N, C-alpha and C positions, 0 to 999 in steps of 0.2 A: 355555562350551564342553564340558563333559563331558556334558551332556544331549543334544548332537547325535550322540554315539556310541551311544546307547542304541536297541534295538530291543525293541518291544513288540507285543503281539497282545491286542486286546480280542474276547472271545466272549461272546454272548449265549446264557444256557442258560434254557430255559422252566422254570416251575415244577415241573413233572412231572418234570424232568431231575435234580432235586435236590430230593426230598421231605423230606429231614432239615432242609435250611437253610429250605424254605418254612415247616415245622412250626415251627422255632425263631424264624423271624421273626413268624409270627403269635402265638406266646406272648409275645415281646417286645412286642408291641402291646396284649396283654390283662393281663398281670401287672404291677402297679405298682411292684413291687419287685424289687431284683437277685436272682436264683436261680442258683445254681451246680450244677452236675451232675458227679457223678464216675462210675466205672464202678458202683458200689453201689448209686446212688439215680437212674439214668436212669429218667424216665417210661416206662410201658409202651408207649405209641403210638410215642414215638420209638426205642425199643429194637427195635420190630417195624419201623419203616422202616428202621434201619440194618440188620437183618437181609435185608429184602428187597433193599437195595441190594447187600449183601455177596454173596448168592448171585446177583446180575444180574437180578432179576424187577423190571419196571416197575410203578410204584405208580399206579394210575388215581385221580386227584383227582377227587372229587366236590364241586361247590361248593355 
């Protein structure tokens, strides 16, 4: 009964719309072990992608 009262929306976002998540997903497929990042050891590429996202610039993904 409780599930009938829930409202939800599903949105699809292209890879280019979330470059940080795309990069992390690719790394998850490549790296065989668990890796944890904090603000002091974020990889340079991920740091750059978060900066682009923060200032609102798009990331043009080259495959």
